[in-house]
Backbone as CSV, one residue per row, in Angstrom:
resi,resn,N_x,N_y,N_z,CA_x,CA_y,CA_z,C_x,C_y,C_z
1,MET,31.977,56.321,-10.610,31.014,55.296,-10.613,32.231,53.786,-10.567
2,GLN,31.279,53.026,-10.576,32.081,51.627,-10.199,31.484,50.797,-12.054
3,ILE,32.835,50.286,-12.473,32.496,49.521,-13.389,33.047,47.995,-12.703
4,SER,32.357,46.745,-13.623,32.789,45.718,-13.574,33.172,44.727,-14.501
5,ILE,34.810,43.861,-14.565,34.533,43.071,-15.775,34.842,41.811,-15.427
6,LYS,34.204,41.251,-16.170,34.683,39.691,-15.782,35.419,39.052,-16.909
7,THR,36.585,38.397,-16.526,37.875,37.431,-17.617,37.372,36.653,-17.973
8,VAL,37.696,36.479,-19.027,37.240,34.667,-19.073,38.096,33.966,-18.531
9,GLU,38.629,33.714,-17.406,38.602,32.731,-16.474,37.694,32.521,-15.658
10,GLY,36.369,34.033,-15.787,35.603,33.894,-14.435,35.451,34.750,-13.155
11,LYS,36.931,35.422,-13.289,37.379,36.850,-12.349,36.645,37.907,-12.426
12,SER,35.920,38.362,-11.256,35.432,39.967,-11.656,36.358,41.016,-11.316
13,ILE,36.500,42.088,-12.395,37.503,42.743,-11.873,36.635,44.227,-11.627
14,ASN,36.578,44.977,-10.467,36.140,45.999,-10.254,37.045,46.958,-10.268
15,LEU,36.780,48.612,-11.425,37.368,49.611,-11.251,36.120,50.720,-11.060
16,GLU,37.344,51.344,-10.270,36.457,52.486,-9.839,37.045,54.075,-10.973
17,VAL,36.002,54.666,-11.878,35.977,55.720,-12.366,35.306,56.492,-12.551
18,GLU,35.757,57.691,-13.172,34.649,59.074,-13.071,33.870,58.887,-14.154
19,ASP,32.913,59.327,-13.455,31.632,59.669,-14.537,32.121,60.966,-15.181
20,SER,32.601,61.057,-16.456,33.058,62.336,-17.442,31.874,62.943,-17.721
21,SER,30.394,61.694,-17.890,30.085,61.841,-19.468,30.162,62.375,-20.786
22,LYS,31.475,61.253,-20.685,32.083,61.499,-22.241,32.562,60.398,-23.123
23,PRO,32.586,59.857,-23.982,32.884,58.729,-24.586,34.259,58.050,-24.123
24,ILE,34.211,56.631,-23.542,35.456,56.378,-23.215,36.186,55.333,-23.998
25,ASP,37.670,55.539,-24.512,38.124,54.261,-25.099,38.963,53.278,-23.758
26,LEU,38.629,52.062,-24.749,39.051,51.158,-24.037,40.026,50.208,-24.832
27,LYS,40.859,50.030,-23.969,42.111,48.812,-24.788,42.161,47.603,-24.064
28,ILE,42.014,46.092,-24.546,42.097,44.950,-23.752,43.024,44.334,-24.398
29,TYR,44.183,44.351,-23.713,44.637,42.751,-24.133,44.731,41.397,-24.141
30,GLY,45.008,40.295,-24.998,44.849,39.239,-24.093,43.532,38.342,-25.230
31,PRO,43.260,37.510,-24.640,42.090,36.722,-25.184,40.464,37.199,-24.706
32,ILE,39.864,37.323,-25.538,38.516,38.388,-25.464,37.458,37.176,-26.200
33,ARG,36.523,37.000,-25.843,35.768,35.927,-26.123,34.425,37.238,-26.171
34,GLN,33.776,37.403,-25.326,32.887,38.693,-25.622,33.244,39.871,-24.354
35,LEU,32.492,41.277,-25.065,32.974,42.294,-24.869,31.561,42.932,-24.807
36,VAL,30.872,42.979,-23.645,29.472,44.004,-24.038,30.313,45.431,-22.646
37,LEU,30.029,45.937,-23.783,30.357,47.588,-22.414,29.216,49.217,-23.293
38,GLY,29.355,49.954,-22.296,28.329,50.580,-22.682,28.559,51.955,-21.911
39,LEU,29.695,52.291,-22.221,30.274,53.830,-21.335,29.847,55.215,-21.903
40,ASN,28.963,55.281,-23.336,28.984,56.141,-24.137,27.448,56.452,-23.591
41,PRO,27.198,58.078,-22.940,25.784,57.782,-22.451,25.153,58.260,-23.889
42,ASP,25.937,58.980,-24.930,24.527,59.476,-25.974,24.083,58.261,-26.555
43,ALA,24.965,56.736,-26.530,24.055,56.015,-27.263,23.416,55.163,-26.808
44,TYR,22.715,55.400,-25.630,21.379,55.017,-24.561,20.838,56.022,-24.067
45,PRO,19.958,56.839,-24.860,19.010,58.329,-24.755,18.244,57.923,-23.517
46,THR,17.333,58.590,-22.703,16.762,58.657,-21.695,15.158,58.521,-22.394
47,GLN,14.461,58.445,-21.457,13.120,58.174,-21.898,12.331,59.439,-22.193
48,ASP,13.291,60.370,-21.797,12.641,61.784,-22.678,13.377,62.614,-23.534
49,ALA,14.608,61.510,-24.128,15.710,62.502,-25.207,14.572,62.130,-26.366
50,VAL,14.590,63.319,-26.950,13.827,62.989,-28.360,15.036,62.375,-29.374
51,MET,14.893,60.893,-30.037,15.711,60.845,-31.677,14.552,60.301,-32.667
52,ARG,15.681,60.265,-33.564,14.979,60.549,-34.528,15.387,58.713,-35.136
53,ILE,13.532,58.193,-35.910,13.666,57.120,-36.339,12.908,56.786,-37.455
54,PHE,13.214,56.285,-38.528,12.724,55.536,-40.053,11.656,54.595,-39.700
55,VAL,10.754,55.160,-40.499,9.170,54.212,-40.651,9.277,53.793,-41.888
56,SER,9.133,52.749,-42.098,9.490,52.590,-43.724,7.840,51.864,-44.243
57,THR,7.743,51.814,-45.458,6.661,51.413,-45.968,6.661,50.018,-46.916
58,ILE,5.801,49.055,-47.422,6.110,48.165,-48.011,6.568,48.778,-49.824
59,LYS,5.878,49.611,-49.787,6.030,50.653,-50.933,7.152,51.610,-51.423
60,GLU,8.016,51.247,-49.949,9.385,52.199,-50.164,8.995,53.747,-49.705
61,LYS,8.020,53.905,-49.491,8.133,55.303,-48.444,8.740,55.231,-47.463
62,THR,9.314,56.393,-47.031,9.879,56.481,-45.725,9.624,57.716,-44.944
63,PHE,8.862,57.273,-43.433,8.652,59.001,-42.820,10.023,58.793,-41.713
64,ILE,10.353,60.059,-41.648,11.306,60.030,-40.444,10.542,60.647,-39.502
65,LEU,10.704,60.555,-37.979,10.041,60.849,-36.930,10.404,61.203,-35.951
66,GLN,10.112,62.346,-35.313,11.346,62.344,-34.027,10.251,61.990,-32.824
67,VAL,10.897,61.350,-31.872,10.313,60.652,-30.825,10.803,60.541,-29.416
68,LYS,10.260,60.069,-28.441,10.961,60.191,-27.133,10.974,58.384,-26.520
69,GLY,11.539,57.871,-25.991,11.364,56.698,-25.733,10.133,56.608,-24.640
70,SER,9.716,57.410,-24.251,8.430,57.258,-23.533,6.826,57.460,-24.541
71,ASP,7.267,57.633,-25.584,5.815,58.191,-26.194,5.353,55.935,-26.695
72,THR,3.970,56.223,-26.797,3.303,54.818,-26.658,3.511,54.743,-28.833
73,ILE,3.360,53.214,-28.824,3.460,53.240,-30.201,2.070,53.657,-31.197
74,LYS,1.321,53.900,-30.631,-0.140,54.296,-30.776,-0.195,55.850,-31.120
75,LYS,0.977,56.537,-30.570,1.502,58.099,-30.829,1.705,58.101,-32.160
76,VAL,2.982,56.776,-32.042,3.871,56.979,-33.036,2.954,56.734,-34.250
77,LYS,2.086,55.632,-34.330,1.511,55.953,-35.326,0.335,56.738,-35.660
78,THR,0.010,57.957,-34.793,-0.910,59.163,-35.206,0.786,59.327,-35.792
79,MET,2.094,59.911,-35.441,2.819,60.590,-36.457,2.863,60.304,-37.666
80,ILE,2.523,58.885,-37.703,2.744,58.597,-39.065,1.513,59.150,-40.035
81,HIS,0.685,58.926,-39.336,-0.888,59.552,-40.204,-0.808,60.532,-39.922
82,ASP,-0.381,61.751,-39.385,0.072,62.935,-39.498,0.768,63.570,-41.062
83,GLN,1.862,62.221,-40.725,2.798,62.944,-41.627,1.640,62.251,-43.739
84,GLY,0.807,62.280,-43.396,0.226,61.737,-44.537,-0.098,59.844,-44.940
85,GLY,0.235,59.443,-43.387,0.226,57.943,-43.787,-1.261,56.954,-43.695
86,LEU,-1.478,55.901,-43.165,-2.361,55.214,-43.158,-3.281,55.884,-41.710
87,PRO,-4.523,55.336,-42.144,-4.861,55.750,-40.724,-4.593,54.805,-39.121
88,VAL,-4.439,55.270,-38.081,-3.560,54.587,-37.472,-4.324,53.184,-37.032
89,ASP,-5.679,53.058,-36.937,-6.700,51.829,-37.154,-6.378,50.743,-37.918
90,GLN,-5.192,51.291,-39.409,-5.020,50.442,-40.250,-3.413,49.965,-40.416
91,LEU,-2.922,50.387,-39.400,-1.279,50.375,-39.062,-0.776,49.172,-38.289
92,ASN,-0.086,47.960,-38.401,0.614,47.633,-38.166,1.861,48.051,-38.431
93,LEU,2.990,48.202,-37.015,3.977,48.636,-37.326,4.875,47.370,-36.576
94,ASN,6.275,46.801,-37.052,7.244,45.918,-36.680,8.615,46.775,-36.625
95,PHE,8.918,45.896,-35.513,10.322,46.293,-35.464,11.099,44.713,-35.036
96,LEU,12.169,44.628,-35.672,12.953,43.348,-35.163,11.847,42.260,-35.913
97,GLY,11.463,41.966,-36.626,10.145,41.024,-36.385,9.406,40.620,-35.713
98,THR,9.108,41.978,-34.519,8.214,41.939,-33.803,6.566,43.071,-34.101
99,THR,5.965,42.488,-33.933,4.512,43.272,-34.455,4.464,44.408,-32.886
100,LEU,4.567,45.607,-33.222,4.132,46.741,-31.595,2.681,46.550,-31.450
101,GLU,2.324,46.410,-30.069,1.476,46.830,-29.245,1.218,48.535,-29.348
102,ASN,-0.162,48.857,-29.654,-0.392,50.500,-29.253,0.056,50.687,-27.939
103,SER,-0.321,49.927,-26.666,0.027,50.501,-26.002,1.310,50.802,-24.932
104,ARG,2.468,49.996,-25.604,3.443,49.473,-25.361,4.213,51.197,-25.813
105,THR,5.415,51.476,-25.090,6.399,52.327,-25.379,7.555,52.449,-26.467
106,VAL,8.277,53.150,-26.779,9.095,53.239,-27.710,10.443,52.229,-27.105
107,ALA,10.406,52.650,-25.875,11.575,52.423,-24.952,11.367,50.735,-24.788
108,TYR,10.208,50.198,-24.297,9.976,49.133,-23.760,10.385,47.647,-25.163
109,TYR,10.704,48.256,-26.701,10.651,47.455,-27.777,12.304,47.937,-27.618
110,ASN,13.171,48.652,-26.901,14.452,48.896,-27.279,14.783,49.469,-28.202
111,ILE,14.025,50.369,-28.703,14.015,51.030,-29.682,14.928,52.215,-29.795
112,LYS,16.139,52.029,-30.819,17.272,53.189,-30.485,17.265,54.043,-31.758
113,PRO,17.984,55.274,-31.268,17.739,56.487,-32.532,18.448,55.509,-33.846
114,ASP,17.580,55.736,-34.695,18.132,55.726,-36.262,17.889,54.367,-36.697
115,SER,16.982,53.459,-35.439,15.991,52.550,-35.862,14.922,52.554,-36.889
116,ASN,14.724,51.610,-37.826,14.153,51.135,-38.812,12.907,50.471,-38.543
117,LEU,11.248,51.131,-38.039,10.531,50.438,-38.122,9.716,49.901,-39.824
118,VAL,8.579,48.557,-39.249,8.126,48.919,-40.745,6.858,48.622,-40.375
119,ILE,5.600,49.242,-41.906,4.632,49.627,-41.904,3.871,48.182,-42.168
120,VAL,3.235,47.517,-42.056,2.409,46.617,-42.439,0.837,46.973,-42.598
121,GLN,-0.042,47.446,-43.613,-0.944,47.477,-43.035,-2.291,46.272,-43.401
122,ARG,-3.386,46.866,-42.221,-3.939,45.507,-41.409,-4.911,45.340,-42.748
123,GLY,-4.871,44.060,-43.078,-5.423,43.254,-43.781,-4.669,42.516,-45.327
124,CYS,-3.595,43.380,-45.063,-2.786,43.176,-46.649,-1.866,42.056,-46.477
125,ILE,-2.231,41.307,-47.598,-1.684,39.964,-48.367,-0.484,39.796,-48.994
126,CYS,0.532,40.673,-48.153,1.405,41.104,-49.230,2.860,40.198,-49.309
């Protein structure tokens, strides 16, 4: 596979690397303003990979769920209800300050393994 590295001067360097599907260690010498590198395949699960997420309530109860990127937010709410949580229609889920829509998927919101979602009960003035 090919990766591209952009230097601080704006020059692009293309490198051909072997796809070993293993984490890669990288050492960079010289001034660095920004480095965005994602070469660990485990850090970015596929839509069908199962991952653990945490869902917290304002009363400090935490649900631990196994979800897929392809799961809808409504399905996540159903999982919470199945573990003894509030009914789906009484739940709002928030992730990083965004209220999640039922029809969207976990992957749509870029929710990664071990992310924490927050439950806000509808109609609650907390």
